N, C-alpha and C positions, 0 to 999 in steps of 0.2 A: 541371460545371467543366471548364475546358480543361486538357488534359494538357500538362505542361511539365516539362522537365528542365534548364531554364536555371539556372545558378548565379548567386548574388549574393554580396556581401561577408560575409553572415552565414550563408548556407545553401548547402551544397554537395550536390547530388543528381546521382548518376551511375547512369543506368539502362541495362540491356542485356538483350535477349531478354525484355522485359516485366517484369524484376525489378528493383526498386530496390536497388542494391548497397550504398551507404554514403551516409549523411547525417551530416556531422560539424559540430559548432559549437565554436569556440574558447571557453575558460573563463577568459580572461585578465582580463576586465573585472570590477570589483566585488569584488576579493580582500579587501578590508578589511571588507566587510559580512557575511561568512559565518563564524561561529566554527568550524564543521566544514567545511573547504574541500577539495574534490576537485580534483585537478589534471588529470584526464583529460577528454578531449573527450566530448560526447554523440554516440553512434553509433546510427543508425537503419538497420534492415534490414526489407524488406517485399516483398510480391509486386507492388506498384504504387503510384504516387503521383499524385494529382490536385492540382495547385497552380495557383491563380489569383492572379496578382500584382496585378490590378486590384482584386479584392475582398478580397485579403489573407487567403484561406482556403487550408487544406491538408487533405487527407484521404488516409489510407494504409490498405492492406489487409493482413491477416496480418502485423502489424507487431511488431517488437521494438525497444524503446529501452533502451539501457544506458548507465550512467556509474558508474565505479568498482564498488562492490559492490551496486549496485541495478539491477535488470533488470525492465522492464515489457513484457509480452507480451499481445496481444489480436487478435481477428479484424479490428478496425477501430479506427482513431484519427482524430481530427479536432481542429483548432484554428483560432482566429481570430488568425493571426499566423504569419509564415513564419520565425521564429527562436525561441530559447529565452531570450531576455533576461529578459522578465517576461510570461509567458504561462501559460494553463491549457489543458491537453490533456484531451480526453474519450475513453475507451476503452470499447468495447463488445464483448461476446461472449468467454466463457471468459477473463476477465482473470486474469492471475497476475503478482504482483509479488514478486520475490526481493529481500529486504533484507538488511542486515548481520547477522552472527552466526548465519548458517544459518536465518534466518527467511523465511517467505513469507506473502503475503496472496492470497486467491482470491475472486472475486466475479463478478457479471454485468456491472456498471458501475463505472468508476473515474474520478476526476478527479485528475490530477496537475498540481501547481503548480510552475512553474519561476521562480526568482528569481536574477537575476544569473548566468544560464546554469548554474544548479545546481538539481537536483531537491530542492525544499524540503519538499513535503508531498504525501501521497496520501491521498485519501478514497474508500473503497470502499463500495458498497451492494449488498445482495443479500437472498436469502430462504433462508438467511441469507448474510451475508459471513463469511469464515473466515480464521482466523489459525493458524499453526503455527510452532514453533521448536524445533529440536533443541538441547539444552544442549551447550555446548562441552566440558564436563568429564565427561560421563556419557551414557548412552543414554536419559536421561529426555527426554520431549517435552512441551512446553507447547502446548495446543490451545485455541482460543477461537472463538466465533461471536457474531454480533450483527447488528442491522439496518444498522448503520453502524460502520465501523472507520476510524480516522484515524491515519495513520503520520506522525509528526513527525520528520523526518530529523535536525534539529539536536539535539533532545532525546533522540533514540533511543527513543521510546516509541510504543506503540499504545494508543489509547483506544477501547474498545468500548462503544457505546451502543445503546439500543433493544433490550430483552430480551437483555442481555449475559450471556454464559456463559464461564467459563474453567476449565480443569483444568491443573494444574501438578503432576505427580507424584501424591501422595496428596491434595492439596488441591483442592477443587472449589468454585468461587465463582459465585454467580448474583445478579444485581441490576441496577439501572437503568443503572449505569455502572461500568466497570473500567478502570483505567489500568495497563498492564504495561510494565515497563522491560525492553527486549530486551537491553540491555548488561549490566545487573546480574542479569537473569533473575529478576525478582520483581515482584509486583503492588504498586502504590503506594496506590491508593484504590479504593473500591468503591461510592461514592455521590455524588450531585450535591449541591452546597451547598443546604440548605433543603429537600431532597426528603423526602417523608413515607414513602416506601417504603424499607425497610431490608434489610440482608442478614443472613442467619442461617447460621451454620456449625455443622454437626453432626458430631461425631467418634463413629463407631460402635465397639463394643468390640473388633472385629477389627482395629482400627488404621486403617481407611479413613476419609477425610474427605468429608463431603457437605455441600453448601450449599443451603438452601432458602429460598424467599421466606416471610415471615411469613404465617400463615394456611393454608399448605399442609398437607396430611395427611401424617402421619408414615408412613414406609415400614413395611409389615408385618413383624412379628418372625418369624424363622425358627423352625420347630417344634422 
């Protein structure tokens, strides 16, 4: 792709010494469509940008995209579209997404959807993809992993699917799907509608909580 640092009405790229300094997009449009509205611009920093206005494609290296309390970092990002009005960006390599309420997602690959110049959804996949959130009122940490994790910005939830596992304090949950509310800091559901696989929660005498899939062997008793 051809290297370009030309600005247009929706995208501003200013590069110096091979470094993409700032790329900002106004968030004025579509204010009535988003229940949870961020008033800040989208800002992008990276080591370089390849933009082709003829093919309408853009690629960035060592990129950080941020808006309000959401921050996306990866070794590479690309998109078919030179603005954030209604586009999907793909991120590859050491992806980390910082979300609201001291939470973060980590994976190999992520797809981030932008709607009306707002970050609306992030879908991460990995072996496994990981989630973590530090509770706002204690030192407790919620951690989870799954083949796929979807962060819904409007709802403030993360949905873990494909061999999902979540631990929140003394409670450990394992199942086909887990939905966790990062604002209320609690899980909402642990199974898909109509799913035959169910979730088992086991509370041991010492007060710890363990969740096992049906059919799994019980843990050996202490002597």
